[in-house]
matplotlib code that plots the C-alpha trace (Angstrom):
import matplotlib.pyplot as plt

x = [-7.9, -6.4, -6.4, -6.1, -5.7, -2.7, -1.2, 2.0, 4.5, 6.5, 3.9, 3.8, 0.4, -1.2, -1.9, -2.9, -3.2, -4.0, -3.2, 0.1, 1.4, 0.4, 2.1, 2.9, 3.8, 5.8, 7.3, 5.3, 5.8, 5.3, 6.0, 4.1, 4.6, 4.2, 3.2, 2.8, 2.8, 6.5, 7.7, 7.7, 8.8, 9.0, 10.6, 7.9, 8.4, 5.2, 4.0, 0.9, -1.9, -0.9, 3.0, 1.8, 3.7, 3.7, 7.1, 5.3, 2.7, 5.9, 7.5, 4.1, 3.9, 7.8, 6.2, 3.9, 0.7, -2.5, -4.5, -3.1, -4.6, -4.2, -4.6, -5.3, -5.1, -7.8, -10.4, -10.7, -9.5, -8.9, -5.6, -5.7, -6.0, -2.2, -0.8, -1.9, -1.4, 1.8, -0.7, -3.3, -1.2, -0.1, -3.4, -3.4, -6.5, -6.8, -8.7, -8.7, -9.9, -8.9, -6.1, -8.1, -10.2, -7.1, -5.3, -8.6, -8.6, -5.2, -5.1, -8.5, -7.0, -3.5, -5.3, -7.0, -3.6, -3.9, -0.9, -2.0, -0.1, -0.9, 0.5, -0.4, -0.5, -0.6, -4.0, -3.7, -3.9]
y = [3.8, 0.2, -3.0, -6.3, -9.2, -11.7, -12.9, -14.2, -11.9, -12.6, -10.3, -6.6, -5.8, -2.5, -2.1, 1.3, 4.8, 8.4, 11.6, 12.0, 8.2, 4.4, 1.6, -1.6, -4.3, -2.5, 0.5, 3.7, 5.5, 9.4, 9.3, 8.0, 4.2, 0.9, -2.0, -5.7, -8.6, -9.3, -6.1, -2.4, 0.7, 3.3, 5.9, 6.2, 10.0, 11.5, 13.3, 14.7, 13.7, 16.5, 15.2, 11.8, 10.8, 7.9, 7.0, 6.4, 3.8, 2.1, 1.6, -0.2, -2.2, -3.5, -5.6, -7.4, -7.2, -8.9, -5.7, -2.4, -0.4, 3.6, 5.7, 9.2, 11.0, 12.1, 11.8, 9.7, 11.3, 9.8, 10.2, 10.7, 7.5, 8.0, 8.1, 4.3, 3.1, 1.3, -0.7, -1.4, -2.3, -5.1, -6.7, -5.3, -3.9, -0.5, 0.4, 4.1, 5.0, 7.6, 5.9, 4.6, 2.7, 1.5, 0.3, -1.4, -3.1, -4.1, -6.1, -7.8, -8.9, -9.7, -12.0, -13.7, -14.6, -12.4, -10.7, -7.1, -3.9, -0.6, 2.7, 5.0, 8.8, 10.0, 11.1, 15.3, 16.7]
z = [36.9, 38.7, 37.7, 39.9, 37.9, 38.1, 34.6, 33.5, 34.8, 31.4, 29.6, 29.4, 31.4, 31.9, 35.5, 35.9, 34.4, 34.9, 33.4, 32.4, 33.2, 32.7, 34.8, 32.8, 35.3, 37.7, 35.5, 35.5, 32.2, 31.3, 27.9, 24.6, 24.6, 22.6, 24.2, 23.1, 25.2, 24.6, 24.0, 25.6, 23.6, 26.2, 23.6, 21.3, 19.8, 19.1, 22.5, 21.2, 18.4, 16.4, 16.4, 14.6, 11.5, 9.2, 10.4, 13.8, 12.1, 10.4, 13.7, 15.0, 12.0, 12.7, 15.6, 13.2, 15.2, 14.4, 16.0, 16.6, 19.1, 18.8, 22.1, 21.2, 24.5, 26.5, 24.0, 20.8, 17.3, 14.1, 12.3, 8.4, 6.4, 5.0, 8.4, 9.1, 5.8, 6.8, 8.8, 7.0, 3.8, 6.0, 6.8, 10.5, 12.0, 13.3, 16.2, 17.3, 20.8, 23.6, 25.7, 28.7, 26.6, 24.9, 27.9, 29.0, 25.4, 25.3, 28.3, 27.4, 23.9, 25.2, 27.7, 24.8, 23.2, 20.3, 18.7, 19.7, 20.0, 21.8, 20.5, 23.7, 23.9, 27.6, 28.9, 29.5, 33.1]

ax = plt.figure().add_subplot(projection="3d")
ax.plot(x, y, z, "-o")
ax.set_aspect("equal")
plt.show()
């Protein structure tokens, strides 16, 4: 899917996505990532839902979001509660959805000016 909306070029905006890739501003990324309005982490280690560990969510918490979106790939899957404890313990709202929905939701919340972070696993081919 491709988005067409002009926004502040200093913020990270998800422009489009598809199987195996996500385009943030003008950069096409082919690995799991974390995106926030003011930060882009292209080296987020888990490459599949099965690889998610507590430390991966601690990396999200370090960005101090108000809300964290977890894009779980091609379909929505919920992580075990202990994995997201680093976020919940800091009062961060956590929303879990498939990656396509997380991309769209991130853009809406980011445009509202809220402190949102999206941790995105790639959509499978």
